[in-house]
Backbone as numpy.savetxt, mean C-alpha at the origin, in Angstrom:
# Nx Ny Nz CAx CAy CAz Cx Cy Cz
13.46 23.81 -14.38 12.74 23.47 -13.60 13.22 22.07 -13.00
13.64 21.68 -12.05 14.48 20.52 -11.26 13.11 19.68 -11.43
13.85 18.08 -11.92 13.07 16.98 -12.09 13.59 16.15 -10.66
12.00 15.71 -10.21 12.23 15.18 -9.53 11.60 13.55 -9.25
12.28 12.95 -8.93 12.69 11.37 -9.08 11.78 10.69 -7.77
10.96 9.74 -7.90 9.90 8.81 -6.88 10.68 8.40 -5.79
10.78 8.54 -4.39 11.83 7.97 -3.11 11.50 6.36 -3.38
10.07 5.85 -4.12 9.48 4.56 -3.59 9.44 3.97 -4.79
9.02 3.01 -5.02 8.75 2.39 -5.73 7.11 1.64 -5.21
6.22 1.15 -6.64 4.92 0.12 -6.66 5.87 -1.22 -5.66
7.08 -1.97 -6.03 7.67 -3.15 -5.66 7.94 -2.56 -4.33
8.09 -1.82 -3.52 8.90 -1.27 -1.97 6.86 -1.70 -1.91
6.22 -1.60 -1.54 4.68 -1.51 -0.96 4.28 -3.50 -1.72
4.74 -3.41 -2.58 4.28 -4.88 -2.40 4.74 -5.88 -2.08
6.14 -5.84 -1.36 7.22 -6.35 -0.85 6.72 -5.96 0.88
6.41 -5.09 1.13 5.57 -4.83 2.55 4.44 -5.42 2.70
3.93 -5.81 1.39 2.59 -7.03 1.57 3.21 -8.39 1.98
4.19 -8.46 1.25 4.52 -10.26 1.30 4.26 -11.30 1.97
2.88 -11.48 1.25 2.12 -12.76 1.83 1.21 -12.74 3.27
1.61 -10.96 3.95 0.13 -10.94 5.05 -0.89 -9.82 4.44
-1.74 -10.04 5.87 -2.13 -9.02 5.82 -2.07 -7.70 6.13
-2.34 -6.63 6.10 -1.70 -5.56 6.91 -2.38 -4.13 6.73
-2.72 -3.64 7.37 -3.68 -1.91 7.70 -2.19 -1.38 6.66
-3.14 0.09 6.19 -2.12 1.23 6.37 -1.45 1.80 6.72
-1.61 2.07 8.10 -0.74 1.84 8.46 0.92 1.16 8.60
0.24 -0.03 9.21 1.41 -1.03 9.31 2.64 -0.83 7.76
1.80 -0.91 6.59 2.41 -0.99 5.07 3.22 0.51 5.27
2.49 1.51 6.15 4.02 2.73 5.99 4.75 2.71 6.55
4.60 1.89 8.44 5.93 2.01 8.87 7.17 0.52 8.14
6.07 -0.70 7.17 6.96 -1.08 6.85 7.86 -0.30 6.04
7.30 0.33 5.02 8.06 0.94 4.05 8.53 2.49 4.47
8.28 3.16 5.49 9.13 4.63 5.85 8.65 5.55 5.41
7.38 5.43 4.66 7.04 6.60 3.67 5.76 7.52 4.60
5.19 8.28 4.19 4.45 9.44 4.88 2.91 8.81 4.53
2.08 8.27 5.40 0.94 8.11 5.19 -0.14 8.43 3.67
-0.15 10.11 3.46 -0.55 10.36 2.26 0.27 9.34 0.93
1.36 9.25 1.31 2.47 8.68 -0.30 1.76 6.94 -0.32
1.24 6.52 0.53 1.38 5.26 0.82 -0.13 5.33 0.83
-1.06 6.09 1.12 -2.41 5.69 0.67 -2.89 5.55 -0.88
-1.50 7.01 -1.48 -1.95 6.92 -3.12 -0.89 5.47 -3.99
-0.35 5.03 -3.28 0.08 3.93 -4.08 -0.23 2.55 -3.72
-0.84 2.71 -2.69 -1.97 1.43 -2.70 -3.18 1.35 -3.21
-3.93 2.43 -3.37 -4.52 2.88 -4.54 -4.82 2.55 -5.56
-3.56 3.06 -5.89 -3.06 2.71 -7.50 -3.13 0.80 -7.45
-2.06 0.27 -6.75 -2.22 -0.50 -6.70 -3.09 -1.35 -7.02
-4.45 -1.52 -6.25 -5.93 -1.55 -6.25 -6.54 -1.57 -7.11
-6.85 -0.54 -7.51 -7.41 -0.43 -9.24 -6.11 -0.83 -10.45
-5.07 -1.27 -10.11 -4.22 -1.90 -11.14 -4.95 -3.68 -11.07
-4.94 -4.23 -10.03 -5.71 -5.55 -9.64 -4.34 -6.24 -9.12
-3.21 -5.33 -8.42 -2.08 -6.21 -7.89 -2.11 -6.52 -6.44
-2.78 -5.68 -6.11 -3.47 -5.67 -4.07 -4.73 -6.14 -3.80
-5.13 -6.28 -2.98 -6.86 -6.46 -2.69 -7.22 -5.99 -1.13
-7.86 -5.24 -1.36 -8.42 -4.36 -0.22 -9.81 -4.88 0.31
-9.69 -5.55 1.47 -10.73 -6.09 3.05 -11.04 -5.36 3.32
-12.32 -5.90 3.90 -13.21 -4.67 4.79 -13.66 -5.71 6.18
-12.92 -5.06 7.43 -13.40 -6.14 8.80 -14.05 -4.49 9.70
-14.45 -5.42 10.12 -15.60 -5.03 11.08 -16.94 -3.52 10.37
-17.40 -4.17 9.33 -18.27 -3.81 8.50 -17.66 -2.23 7.97
-16.41 -2.29 7.92 -15.98 -1.28 6.76 -15.23 -0.21 7.92
-15.10 -0.44 9.31 -14.65 -0.12 10.02 -12.97 0.41 9.95
-12.79 -0.56 8.97 -11.11 -1.03 8.95 -10.58 -1.48 7.82
-9.90 -1.22 7.05 -9.38 -1.99 5.59 -7.63 -2.79 5.94
-8.18 -3.72 5.65 -6.15 -4.12 5.17 -6.19 -4.65 3.91
-5.17 -4.79 3.62 -4.61 -5.27 2.38 -4.22 -5.92 2.27
-4.14 -7.16 1.09 -3.49 -7.96 1.02 -2.47 -8.25 -1.06
-1.52 -8.84 -0.65 -1.12 -8.77 -2.69 -1.48 -10.06 -2.99
-2.29 -9.46 -3.87 -2.57 -11.15 -5.06 -1.84 -11.41 -5.90
-1.92 -12.88 -5.97 -0.64 -14.13 -5.91 -1.23 -14.64 -7.07
């Protein structure tokens, strides 16, 4: 069975947030990956405490920022 290596690392997603607030779509464009890939990485970074998820417009939109 072939071994697959991830194309992206957590560092790619953290670098995309470099001191800025970004939406999931903005991070996706910056990294150049699929939206679901971005969502999976960002959710794992939020759970690890490396990224903060902020609610905008009473939960209608979320932005993310890197925890310094």
